[in-house]
N, C-alpha and C positions, 0 to 999 in steps of 0.2 A: 813108548807111548807117543812120542812126537810124530812117528810115521803113521800111527793109527790116526792122529788128528788129521794128517795131510790127506790120507786115502779116504777118510770119512768126508772130508769137504768136497772131494772129487767124485764120490760115489754117485752112481745113477739110480740108486735104489729110490723107489717112489715114496717110501715112508720117512726119508730123512727130511729135516726142516731147514730149508734154504735161508741164509741170513738176508738175502735179497741184496746183498752189496758186493758180491763177488762178480765182477764182470769179465774174468778170464776163464770162467768155468766152460769147458768144450760142450758142444751140442752132441748130445748121444742119441740116437735114434731108438725109439722104444719099439719093441717087437712084440708080437702077441705070444704071451706066456700061457702055458697050460694053467687051467684052474686049480687052485689048492684045495686041499681039504680043509674041514673047519678046523681041526686040531693043528695042522700046519700053519694055518694063518694066524692063529692065537699065539703059536710059539714064536712066529717071526715078529709079530707086533710087540711082544713082551721083551725079546731080545733087543730090538731097535730101540724102545723107550729106554732100556737099561743103559743101552750104549750112549743115547743122546745125554741122558742125565750126568753120566760120567764125563762126557766131553764139556758140558757146560760148567761143572764143578771145577775143571782144571783150567778154564778159560779165564777165571778171575774177573776182576772188574773192567777188563777190556772187552769182555763178551759183547757181541753186537746183536741188537735185537731185531728179529726178522721184520721187514717192510710190511709183510702181510702174511697172514696165516689162514689157510683154509678152515672155516668153522661151519658147524651145523646151524640151522636156525636158533635151536634152543641155546647153543653156546653163544651165538651172536646177541641174543636177547640179554642173557646175563652179562655179556661184555658192555653193552649199551648202559645196563642199569649200575655198571661200575663194580661189579662183583666179580672176584677171582678166587674161585675156590673158598668162598665165604669171607674173604678178606679184600679190602679196597686194593691193597698194595702186596707186593711179595712178602713173604715171611720174614726175610732178612730187614726189609724197610720197616715193616711193622715193629719187628724187634728194636730196631734203632729208635723208632718214634717212642716206643714204651721206656726204654732206657733213658732217654733224655728228659722225658716228662717226669720221671720218678725223681729227678734231681730236684724238683720243686720243694720236696719235703726236707731237703738238706739245707743247713745254713750257707749262706753265699760265703765262698772262699774255704769251704771245708773239703773241696774235691778239686781234682784237675781233670779237665774235660779230655785231656789226651789219654789219660789212664782209663777213664770211663769208657771211651770209644775205642780203645786199642783193639778190641776183638773185631771191629768193623772197618780197619784200615785195609784199603785196596779192595773192599767188597761192595762199596757204594759208588755208582756212578754219579756224575755231576747232577742229573736229573733227579736221581733218587735222593741225593743230598738236599737237593731244592725242596723235595716232598716232605723229608724230615723237618726242615726248617718251617715250612708252611704249616706243618700240622702241630706246631707248638703252642700252647696256650699261655705260657708265661713269657714276658719279653727278656727276662734275665737268662732263661735256658736258650732262648732264640739267640740272644747276644753271644753266649758263650760257644753255642754250637756253630755259629757263624764263624766265630774266630778259629775253631778247630776246622771248619770246612775250608777255610782259605789255606791250611796247611797241606792239605791232601794233594796227591798227584794229579788226580781227575779234576780238580777244581780249576775253573778258568773264570776270570772276571766276567761277570754278565749283569746286565741291567735287570734280568729276572731275579736272581737272589737278592739284590738291593731292594727291589721294589716289594718282595715278600717281607723283608725286615722293616721297610718303611711301614708297611701295613700294620704289622705287629706293634710297633712303636706308636703309630697313630691311635690305635684302639686303646692303648695303655696310657695315653696322654703324655707320653715321653716325647714332646715336641723337640726339646734341645737334641736328644739322641738322634731323632729323625733328621733333623737339619745337618748334624755332623756326618751321618752315614750319607746323606746326599751330597755333601761337598766331597766326601771321600770317593764317592762314584765319579764326581766330576774331575778329581785329581788323577783318577786312572784312565782319564780320557774315554770314558763311557758316556756316550751321548744319551740323556734321559729321554725316554720315548713318552708318548702320551700318557701310558699307564702309570709310569712313575711319577710323572709331574702331578697327574690327577690323585694319585694316593696321598701326596704330601699336601695338595690342596684340601682333600677331605679330612685329612687330619687336622689341619688348621681350622676347617669349619666345625668339626666335631666338637671341638674345645673352645669355640667361639673367639680364636684368635684373629679377629677379622683385619686388623690393621696388617699383620704379617701376611694373611692369606691374600689381600688384595695386591699387596707389594709383589709377593710371589707370582700372583697371576699376571702382573705387568711383565715380569721377567719371562714368563711362559709365552706371553704373546709376542715378545721381543724375540725369541728363539723360533717362531713361526709355528708353534705347537697348538693345536686346537684340542682342548680337552673334550671328553664325551659328554653327552646330555646328561649322563648320570652324575658326573662330577659337578656340572652347573646346579643340578638339583639339590646336591649336598650344599653348595655354597649358598643358593637363594634361599633354602630352607633355614639355614643357620643365621643369615641376615634378618630374615623376617622375624625369627623368634626374639631377637634383640631390638625389633621395631625399626630396623634401617632400611625402610621401604624404598627411599630414593636409590640406593645401592642395588636393591633387588630389580627396580626398573632398569637401572643402567646396564646390569648384567643380561636382563632380557633383551635388550637391544643388540648387545654382543652375539647373543644366541641367534636371533634374526639375521644379523650380519653375516655370520659364519654359516648360515643355512643348515643348522642342525635341526633335527626333527624333535620337537617337544613331546614329552610324555604327558599322560593325564596329570601326573603329579605336578609337572612344570606349570601346566595351564593353572591348576589349582592355586599354586603358591602365587603367581603373578597376578591372578584376579584379586586375591585378597590384598596384595601390596598396591594394586591400583586403587582399590576402594579406599584403603587406609591413607593413601596420598591424595584423595578426593578427585582422582581422575576417572571419574564414573564411566564416561563415554568409552575410554579405553579399556576398562573393565568389561564392559558389555561387548566391546569388539573382540576381545580375547575369548569370552564366554561363547561367542557364535562360532569363532574360529574353532574352538574346541570341539563344538559339536559338529562342524563340517568335516573336521579331520577324523571323524568316526568315533570319538571318544565320549563316552557317557559322563557327564558332570557329576562330581562326587558330592557329598553332603556339604563339605566345606565351602565349595564354589557357590552352592545355592545359598548357604547361609550368609556369606559375605554380601551378596546381591540383595537378598530379603532384608537383612539387617539395615543396609543403606536406604532401601525403599521405605522401610518402617520408620526410620529416624527422620526421613524427609516427608512422613505422612501420606505416602503414595500408596494407599490400601490396595487399589486395583491391581497393579503391578506386583505387589508383594504376594497377594493371593493367587496371581496367575503362576507365579514361580512355585508357590507351595502346592498348587494343584498338579504342575508339572512333576514335582517331586514324587506325589502320591502316585502319579500315573507310571513313573519309573520304578516304584515300589522302594524308593530310598527312605529309610527310617530318618526322620529328623532329629537333630540333637536337641539337647535342653536348651542351649543358646539360641538356636533358631526359633523354638517355640516361645522363649521368653521374648524374643523381639516381636513375634507376632501378637502375643498376648498385650504387650505394651501398646502395640499399635491399636488393637480393639479397645483397649481400655481408654486410651486418648480420644478415640472417636466415638466413646460410649457405645460401642457395639458389643455389649455384654453377653448376648445369646450366641455370637460367634466365639468369643472368648471362652464360654463354658463348653461349647460344642468342640473347640480345640483341646480343652483339658481333658474332655471325654475320649477324644483320639489318642491324646498321650497315655491315657490309662489303657486304652485298648492295644496300642503299639508297645506298651510297657517301657516308655521313654523314662528315664530317671528324672524324678522330679527335685529340684534343688530348691533352696531357701528363696531364691528371687521369684520362682514361679509360683510358690505357695504364697509369697507375699502380694503378687498381682491378684492372685485368686482371693485373697482376704480382701483386697480393695474392691473387686468386682462383686463380691458378695455384699459388701457394704454399700455399694452403689444400688444394687437391686433390693436393698432393704431385707436381706437374709441375715439378720444379726446373728442369730444362734449359729448359723453355719459358718459365719466368719469367726466366732468364738471358737467353735469346735476345730476349725482348720488352724487356728493360731495354736490352740493346745496340741494339735498333732505335730506341728512344727517343733514345740518344745520337746514332746515325747521322743521324736526322732533325733533330738540333739542337733538339728540345723539352725537353731535360733542363736545367730551371732552378729546379724547386720542392724544397725540402727534403722535402715529403711523399713525393715519388717516391724520392728516395735512402733515405729511412726504410724506405718499403715494400720496396725490394729487400734492405735490410739484415735486415728481418725474415723475408724468405724464407730468407735464409742462415741465420739463427738457427734457423728451424724445421728446417733440415736439420743442425743442429749445427755448421754452419761459421762459427764466431763470427770466425774470422780474416778471412775474406773479408767479413763483415759490417763489421768495423772497417776494413777497406780502403776499402769504399764510402763509409763516413762521413768516412774521412780524405780522400778525393777531394772529397768535399762541401765540406770545410773548405778545401781547396786551392783549389777554384774559388770562394772567397770568398762561398759561399751563406750568408746570414745563419742562424746557429744559434739556434732557439728551445728552449722546453722540450720540444717534440716530438723535436728532434734529441738534446738531452741525455738525454732518456729512452731513446732508442734506443741511445745510447753506454753508458748504464748498464746497459741489458740485456746489452749485449756484454761489458762488464767483469765483470758478475755471472756470465755464462756461462763466461768465462774464468777466473773465481776471483780475479780481481785486485782485491782489497778497497780498496787505496790510490787506484787510478784511479777505482773505483766511487764511494768517498766524495767525490773530487774533483767528479765528475759531478752527484752528489747536491747538493753545496754550490752548484754553478753554477745549479741551478734557480732561477727567479724565484719559481715557485709549486710547492710540493712536493704533489703529488696522492697519492692512496692507492696507486695502482700503484707510485710511487717509493719509498714507505715499505715497501710489501710486497716489492720486488725487493731492497732493502738488507736488510731483515730476513731475507729467504730466503737471502740469501749468507751472512750471519752463521751461520744454521742450518747451512748447508752446510759452512762451515768449523768448525762446532761451537763456536763463539765466543759462548757464552751471556752473557757479561758484556757484550759490545758490543750484543748483541740486546736485553738488558733496558734497557740505557741508552736505546737508540732507542726502545723502548716508552714509556718515560718522556717522551721528546720528542714522541711522537705523541699521547700524553695531553694534554700542555701545548699542543699546537697547536689544540685544541678541535674538530678535524675530526670529523664523523660518519663512523664507519668502516664500511666494507662486509664483507660475509661473508668474502671472501677474506683480507683483512687480519686480521679476527678469528681465522680458522682459523690463519693463520702464527703469530699471537701465542700461541693455544692450544698450538701445537706447541712453542713455546719453554718454556711452563710445563709441558707433558708430559714434554719431555725433562729439565727441571729436577726435575720430580717435586712441583712446589708445587700442591697440592689447591686450597688457598685462593684462590690467583690464577686457577687454572683456573675454579673455581666463579663466581668474580666476573666473568670474561669471559662465561661461560655465562649468567649472570644478566643482564648488560647486553645480550647479544644477544636473549634472549626479550623484555626490555623494549622493544627495537627492532623487535620482530615478526619477527626472524630465526629461521626454523625450524632445529632442530638435526637433523642427519642421524645415521644409524646409527653411522657412524665414530666421530663426536665422542662420542655416548653410550657407545660401546663403550670408547673411550679413558678416559672418565671411570669406567666400571665397573672397567677395569683399575687406574686409580690408586686407586681406593676399596680395591680388592683389596690392593694392594701396601702400603697404609698401614693395613691391618687394619680397614677400615670396612666390613665385610660386610653390615651392616644396610642402609647407604645403597646398596650396589651391588645387593643383592637388591630393594629398593624401586624403583629405576631401572629395572632388568629388567622387573618386574611392570607398571610404568606405561607402558612404551614398546611401542607396537604398529606395527611398521615396514612393514607390508603394507597399511594403510589410508591413504587420503588421499594417495596419492603423486602427486607432480607429474612432469614428464617427466625433470628431473633425477635424482630419486630413482629412478624406474623405469630409468633407464639404469644407475645405480649397481648396483641389485639384479641386472639382467640381467648387469652385468660381472663381479659377484661370483659368479654361476652359471657363467659362462664361465671365469673364473679358476680355479675350484675343480674344473672338469670335470664338474659336476653336470648331467647330460643331462636327466634328468627334471624337476629343478627350473627348469632354463632353459625347457623347453618349457611347463610349466605357468605360469611368469611371463609368457612371451611371449604366451600366449592370454588371460591375464587383464588385462594392461595396456592402456591405450587406444593406438591406432596402433602396435601391437606391430611390425608388418612394418617400419614407417618407423624405429622406434628400432633395430630390428636391423640395418637398412641403415647407420644412423649408427654403429652398434658396428663393423660390419665396416670402414668407412672408417676409424675411431679406431684399431683394433688394426693395420690395414694400414699406416697412416702411422707408427705407433710401430714397426713391423717386427715385430709380434706375430702371426706368420703362423699359428702354431698356434690361437691364439684366433679369428683371422678364419675359418679353416677350419672350426673348430667351429660357428660361428654359420651359415656358409654352408651346411653339411651339414644343419643343423636346419631352415633355411628351406627347402632342396629336399625334405626329408622331409615338410614341411607342404604342399608343392605350391606354393610361392611362388618367384618369381625376383626377385632385386635389379634396381634400375633402371640405366640405362646408366652413370651417373656412379659408382654403387657398383661395378659391374662393372669399369669402367675402372681405379679406384684398386685394386681387389682384384687384377686381373690384373697391374697394374704392380708390386705388393708381391711377388706370387709370382715375376714375372720377376727382380726384384731379389735374390731369395734363391735363384735357381737352380732354381726348382721349376717346370720347363717343362712336364712331362707334366700337373701339376694345371692350370697356366694354360690349356693346350690343351683339357683337358676342361670347364673352365668356359666357354671361348669357344664351342665347339660345342654343349654343353648349352643355352647362351643362345640360339644359333641354332635348336636344336629347339623350343624354348620361345617362339619368335617374339618375343623380346624386342627392342623397337625401340631400336637403338643409333645414337648420333649420330657425328659425324665424329671427335670426340676419342676415343670409345670404339673405334671401328674402327682409329684410328691406333695405339692402345695394343695392340690385339690383334695387328696386322700387326708392329709392333715386337718384341713379345714372341716371336712365332714366328721372327723373324729372329735375335734374340740366342739363340734356342734351336736354331739351325741348321736349323729346320724350313722351308725355304724353299718347298716345295710347299704347306704350310699357308698361309703367308704370302700366296701367289698366291691360294689358294682363298678366304681371307678378303677379299682385295681385290675378286676378282670377285664375291663376295656383297654387298659394299659398293655396288658399280656396280649390281648387278641390283636392289638395294633403293631405288635412286634417292637414295642418299646422296652429296652432293657432296664429292668429296676435296679436301683443303686441300693447301698447298704442302708441309707436313710429310708428307703422304701420299705424294706423288710422291717426295720425297727418300727415304723408307724403302724405296719400291718399286725405286728405282734401285739401292739397296744389295742389295735382294733379287735382282733380276735379275743385278747385277753379280757377286755372289758364286756365283750359279748358272752363271755364264759365258755367259748369255744378253746379250751386249752389245747386240744389236739392239733387244731389248726394252727394255733400260735406256735406249737412246737415245730409243726412242718415248716413254717415260716423261717424259724430259727435255724433249722437244719439246712434249708436252701440257702440262707445268708452265709452259713459256714462254708458251704461248697464253693462260694466265689473265691477267686485269687485275690481276695481283699482282707486286710487285717481287721478282725473284729474289734469294735470299740467296747469300752466299759458300759456305755448306755444301754447297748443291746442285751449284754449279759444280765445287767442290773433290772431291766424290764422283764426278762424271762424269769429271773429268780423271783421277782415280786408275785408274778402269776402262779408260779408253781406254790408259792406261799399261800396265796388266796384259796387255792384249791386244797390245801392242807397236805400238799405233797413235799414234805420238808427235806426227805432223803434225796430226792432228785435236785431239789434247790441247793442243798449242800454240795452235791457232786458237781453241779454247774458252777458253784462259786469256787470250789477247788480247781476246776478245769480252767477257769479265767485266770488264776494265778499261774497255772502251768503254762498258759499260753503267753506269759509274760506281761500281762496286764496287771498293774498294781491297783488293787481295789482302793477307791476312795471313801470318803464319809459317806456318800449316797449309797454306795454298794454295801457298806457294812450296815448302815441303818436297815436296808432292804432285808438283808439276812436275818438280822436281830428280829426284825417284824415277823419274819417267817416262822422263826422259833417261838416267838410270842404267841402267834395264831395257833400253833400247836401245844402251847403251854408247856414248853422246854425251857423253864428258867435257868437252869444250869448251863446248858449249851449257849443260851443267850448271853449269860454273864461271862462265860468263857470267851465267847467272841468279843464282847465288850473289852475285855483285857488285851485280847490280841490286836484289836484295832488300836488301842493306845500304844502298844509296843511297836506297831508298824508306822507309828509317826503321824496318825491321824487323831486330830483333837475331836472328842465327842461334841455334838452340838445339842441343841434343845430336842431335835428330832430323835437323836440317839437315845436320849434319857427317856423320851416319851416311849419309844419302842421297848426299852428295858423295864420301864413301869408296867407296861401291857403284859411283859412276860411274867413278872412276879404276880400280877393281878390274876392272870388266867390260871396260874398254878397255886392261887389262893394264898400266896405268901405276902398277905397286905402289910405287916409290919415293915418288911423290906422295901416295899413300894413306897410306903410312908416316908421311910428313912431316906430314900433317894429324893423324894419331893422336898422334904423340910430341911434336909441337912447337906446331903452329897453334892447337889446341884449349886447351892449357895457357895460351898467351899470352893468350887472351881469357878465362880463369878458368873453363873447363869442364873437368871430369875425364872422361877417357874411361872408357867402362864396357866390359865384357866383349864386348857385340855389336859395338862399334867394331873390336876386335881380330878377332873371330870371322870376318868376311867376309875379312880378309886371310889369316888362318890356313887357312881352307878353300879359298882360292883356290890357295895354295901346295900344300896337301895333294892338291888335284885335278890339278896338274901334276906331283905326285910329288916336289915339292922339300920334303921332310921335314925337313931341316936348317933351311932358311929358316923353315918354319913353327914350328920348336921354339924358333928365336931369337926370333921375334915373341912366343911364348908367354912366354919368359923376360924379354923386355922388359916384358910386361904384369904379371908378378910383381914386376919391379924398380920398377914405378910404383905398386905397392900395390894393383893392381886385382885382384880375386878372379876366377877363370874360373868360368863358369857350367857346368851340366851338359852342355850341347850342345857346348861347346867340349872338355871333358874326354872325351867320348865319341868325338869326331872324331880327337883325338890319340891315344887308345887303339886305334882302328880302323886309323889310320895305322901306328902302331908295329907292330901285328899283321900286317896285309896286305903291308907292305914289309918285313917280317922283321927289324926292329929290336927284338930281344927284351930285350936289356940295358937299352936306354933306355926300353923300355915298361914293364919292372919298376920301375925308378927312377922313373919318372913315376907310377905307380900307387901307390907307397908314400908319396908326397907328396900324395895327392889329399884324404886324409880331413880335412885342415885346411880345405878349401874346400867341398867337396859330399859328399853321401853318395852313395856309388856305387850305381847301379841294377844290374839283373840284367845288362845288357849289358857294363858295365864289369867286373863281378866275373867273368862267363864269359870274358871276354878275358883277365883276370889269370890265371884258371885255366889256360888254354891256354898262356899265356907260362911259366908255372911248370913245367908238365908238360914243355914243350920244353926246358928246361934241367935236367930232371930232379929238380926239387924237389917231390917228390910230397906230403910233408907240409903244406907251405904250400898247395898246390892243394887238398888235402883239408880244410884248415881253411877255406879260402874257400867250398868247396862246403857245409860244415856252415852256414855263415854264410847262404849262399843258401837253404837248407832252411828254417833258423830263421825267416827273414824272409818265408818263403812265396814267394819268387822262382822264377822260371823259369831253369833253366841252359840255355844255347844251346850246342848240341853241334857244329852244322854250321859251325864257324869253323876255318880253317886258317891257321896261321903262313906268311907269305911268299907268299901267294896272288899279290901283285902285284910280287914282288921284282924282276922284269926291267923293270917299268915305272917304277922309281925313277931319279932322276938325282942321287940325294944319298948321300954317304958320310960318317959320323960319324967 
């Protein structure tokens, strides 16, 4: 066999595989051979392959790998992809890997690695043993295998093996073992290379052992070893995560010093740390260098710079970077969007904030609680109260409501609407949820109690503040002024002085108001002087108040001097311009307003701001005044201003004016956004102008403006009220096709219109689908569905749903019982309806109102049971429930038409204590008195009709339905 091996190694056979290592092999000249037949060739190939396998099997672990092997292109492709007959390594290597890995399932100490690996002795080369070591997933098996590996003949101490083990220990967090194995390597006089040192540095970085990492890095520097850029990336990333930005910057200087080539990741981390260190110029320099190096900045780099600009109020640069991100098609993160939204909110640029929020929805950026909180604030500033409430409820439904700031944002919206009770309720819920209350929360509570006028609770909140800021001082001082408690106000001013805080203009103004009311010129002048010393410019109102005080105290010379020195039209800033324009508006000075508007800078923008301001305050007259002046000058407000203005007009019932504004905007080609269109459609819906609402919606679609969920909800109401149920269904189906979760309001709206059309089966299907979609029905949804069953006289289904509502945790309210009463009445179960009114509702603490009784009274009247109707009316009186006008009209009509004259007169004579009779009731009374021959009383009532300017109804006849009555009094 030995001679065979030797002869094989010296063979000139072209099919043999050279080891590539034998330098003594003699040169043998190849001669032209006769061609072989196909069978002979296959036989030779088979024999040679068999012989070579035999040779390799007997060479053992000492077999040498050929330096190169001639391969076909297909074989070369598989080799590059790392595949060797379906396996990455040879079969014996794969078997060794598998055997060692399987030891992970056995307890430590229950096996001897030498016994386990006995079948692999002398079969694995050093390189193959390193492969087996590298492929281990558990550090224990790697440790035990390395111990066995060192006992093998083919083992030779190498930095490679130690580096592999270092990596495994580092990944497992076994830093002590990694350090021990590194020291062992040094004791064997193995000089650690860049890779070994980098591996240990990465291990330290991975587990945030920064002190050890930096010490070891110093030692590596002393040895003259320069880690690779990937190792530096590991180190700076770990340091940045622990906010050690100064050390990140120091390592960056080392990278530059060693002339390493940074990666995109390196630049990104360094930019973040420079920003956090406040070295923004350096951050911008690195950012520019990153782009010059051919790297495209990632989202993180843009985010750091945008956030810095946003915090410093540099809107232009922040927007420039954001637009650059969009051009590069980089999807912004939630954090970036939050920074921009905060910037827009601080600059009162609410249209851009809403536009950005729409961009986020389009890009499917995950929205967190912070962004929802900003959106609530924006809606509050725009006067979209219901949208703010809806957004807040959505935060709760999504389970994101955890931050104190979000609760405070909603409370501030309630306060801006004058609903301090709701604001207090939100803050109380926050306390109940055990959200930690900081000064932000106490300040919000202080605002609520100030708005409520509860000075004792306000003082308690003020005392709970850890740090009293100027706003807190101002709020409490303002409350004392509101309550006209000047003594407490002066006492608080003394405390403000003692605090040593530098006061702002607002607080100064409040203090001046205290002294103005007190009439103390000396104190007023002291505050004015202090304001001027601090560079706070005095506005016209303050100077005029001082002039007034001078006048009241007989100091006419000073008053005249102040008026002469003051020039209010020069050097105005935006606030002064707004004030001056407001004065012209409030005084109705058209010419003065027009002149001022033309003279001030950005006059049109200021006018739009004033429209928004007056609209939010409900000062419609002033808002109209400004809008008319803008139209005269040929200008049209922007979409946000139009939206706020139309919303205010609608709230105050000025539907015609709202419609004119809408269509004038269309004619002027003002680009309206989704929110503006929603406001216009909603305005026309509330005005009952359904055709106009549809027209606006069609205009919205034709202009390419994407409808929102709110748009479809409003259009469902439009078509539903117009009786076009099929179109309402189309709108609902279109809304469902959006990638937006449907809300309860949409479902409830659609259910109601199904019910009005008598299509209770489809309403029930939709109600169940709402629950299947994960929307828990509230009281309004249950009430709507019970009303559907009531319309179709399905009392059993209504009662069943009523019980389901209670089981679901919803407390039935007055409207629920009203719907249930209707259901029993429609199915002619009058006794059950009466039981609910007179007994059930009182048991649950609800007091029936006139509408609850009305349905039963109307039903009895319709059947001609006037006596029963009158009995129900008397029970209502006995329960101290006052009848409404509708009930009284129905009873009077019944007495007239069924011929109960005496009872009708008696009824009429008791009405004045409940309602003011209208023309119909008075006309019926005239006919009844004339029927019994009481002309004088009839004449008196006719005089009363004439005095009130009412119309007397002549075509009424006593007893027109006498034969239809089944009642005798």
